[in-house]
C-alpha positions in Angstrom: 37.1 53.0 9.3 36.3 48.7 8.3 34.1 50.2 5.1 37.4 51.5 4.0 39.6 48.5 4.9 36.6 45.9 2.7 36.8 48.6 -0.3 40.8 48.9 -0.4 41.0 44.7 -0.5 38.1 45.1 -2.9 40.3 47.3 -5.2 43.1 45.2 -3.8 42.1 42.7 -6.4 40.5 44.4 -9.3 41.9 43.1 -13.0 40.3 45.4 -14.9 36.6 47.5 -15.5 34.4 46.1 -18.9 30.7 46.8 -20.0 28.3 44.0 -19.6 28.1 41.2 -21.7 24.5 42.9 -22.4 26.2 46.3 -22.6 24.1 47.8 -25.8 20.7 46.9 -24.6 21.5 48.9 -21.0 23.7 52.0 -21.7 21.3 54.9 -22.5 24.0 56.7 -24.0 24.0 59.2 -20.8 27.3 60.1 -20.4 27.0 59.8 -16.0 30.2 57.5 -16.5 32.2 59.8 -18.1 31.5 63.1 -16.7 31.9 61.6 -13.0 35.3 60.0 -14.4 36.6 63.6 -15.7 35.1 64.6 -12.5 36.7 62.6 -9.6 40.4 63.6 -12.0 40.0 66.5 -12.3 37.8 68.3 -9.7 36.1 69.9 -13.2 33.1 69.5 -15.2 32.8 67.6 -18.2 33.6 64.5 -19.8 36.3 65.0 -21.7 39.4 63.3 -20.2 37.4 60.9 -19.5 39.3 57.8 -19.5 36.0 55.1 -20.3 34.6 56.8 -23.5 31.2 56.1 -24.9 30.5 56.4 -28.4 27.4 59.1 -28.1 26.5 59.5 -31.9 22.6 57.7 -31.3 21.8 59.6 -27.6 19.5 59.8 -27.2 18.2 56.5 -28.6 18.9 54.0 -26.9 20.7 51.0 -27.9 23.6 50.6 -30.2 26.5 52.2 -27.5 30.0 51.5 -27.5 32.5 51.6 -24.5 36.3 51.6 -24.8 37.5 51.1 -21.1 41.0 49.6 -21.0 41.5 45.9 -20.6 44.9 46.1 -18.4 46.0 43.7 -21.1 49.5 45.5 -21.0 50.6 45.9 -23.8 50.9 50.7 -23.6 52.8 48.9 -21.0 55.3 46.9 -23.3 55.7 49.2 -25.9 56.4 52.1 -23.7 60.3 53.7 -24.7 60.6 55.1 -20.8 58.5 52.3 -19.4 56.5 55.2 -17.9 53.6 52.5 -17.8 54.0 49.7 -14.8 51.5 47.5 -12.9 50.4 49.2 -9.5 48.4 46.0 -8.1 46.5 45.0 -10.8 46.4 48.0 -13.0 48.2 50.0 -15.8 49.3 53.3 -14.2 51.1 56.0 -16.6 53.2 57.8 -13.8 53.5 61.7 -15.3 56.7 62.5 -14.4 58.3 59.2 -16.3 56.4 60.2 -19.6 58.4 61.5 -22.8 55.4 62.6 -24.5 57.4 60.1 -27.5 55.8 60.2 -31.0 54.9 56.9 -33.1 56.9 57.9 -36.5 54.1 58.7 -39.0 51.0 59.3 -36.5 52.2 61.8 -34.4 50.5 60.1 -31.2 52.3 59.0 -28.3 53.2 55.0 -28.7 50.8 54.0 -25.8 47.8 55.2 -27.9 49.1 54.1 -31.1 49.2 50.1 -29.4 45.8 50.0 -27.9 44.4 47.4 -28.9 41.1 48.5 -27.6 41.4 52.5 -28.1 41.1 53.6 -24.5 44.1 55.9 -24.2 44.1 58.8 -25.4 45.4 62.5 -25.7 43.8 65.4 -24.5 45.0 69.0 -26.1 45.1 70.3 -22.3 47.0 67.7 -20.5 51.0 66.4 -21.6 50.4 62.8 -20.2 47.7 60.7 -22.4 44.5 59.6 -20.8 44.2 56.4 -19.6 41.7 54.5 -16.9 43.6 54.2 -13.2 40.5 51.6 -12.1 39.2 53.4 -9.6 35.8 52.7 -10.3 33.6 55.5 -10.6 32.5 54.9 -13.2 30.6 51.4 -12.3 29.2 53.0 -8.6 27.5 56.0 -10.9 26.0 54.5 -13.4 22.2 54.5 -13.6 21.6 52.0 -15.9 24.9 49.6 -14.4 26.2 48.6 -18.0 29.7 47.8 -15.9 30.7 45.9 -13.6 34.9 45.3 -11.9 36.5 42.1 -12.7 38.6 40.7 -9.5 41.2 38.0 -10.1 39.6 34.7 -8.2 41.4 33.8 -4.8 42.0 31.2 -4.1 40.6 31.3 -0.7 37.4 31.7 -3.4 37.2 28.5 -4.4 38.3 26.5 -0.8 34.5 27.5 -1.0 32.7 25.6 -3.5 31.3 22.8 -2.8 32.6 19.4 -4.7 31.2 17.2 -6.8 29.9 13.9 -4.8 32.3 10.9 -6.1 30.0 8.4 -7.2 29.9 5.2 -5.4 30.9 2.2 -7.6 27.9 -0.3 -7.8 
């Protein structure tokens, strides 16, 4: 029970999930992160509705893969005409009940899809509401290469324990 409380506290301070600096070297393009994301949220096999997407043009050749995952910038929420994207903790989530399936002029895509700077929100033909990362962390935990990581906000307690540099003593 204590472990769950610790895990809840950890995710409470989650800012986002991101690819590591050396992602292109680490990622093998295996799709495990996508498959587990899809399975976690839809209880089916596949990766078509994964909120994290890995470019797979090169598979199975290692290197050169790109990762599309929400950076939690909030641009989608600011542009949503129905106010259906809300910040819950530090993560922006789409409320299926409030989403009006709006379309941006000229593209036919929902506005949130068009304004996303990381191209991490997208639609799927079998789902009315756009798909977006909810910060669950399954992709980070299941990546066999460790190519993804959590980004947490700094807590005051984290900075209080940093040793201070000793002041120079005047000579």
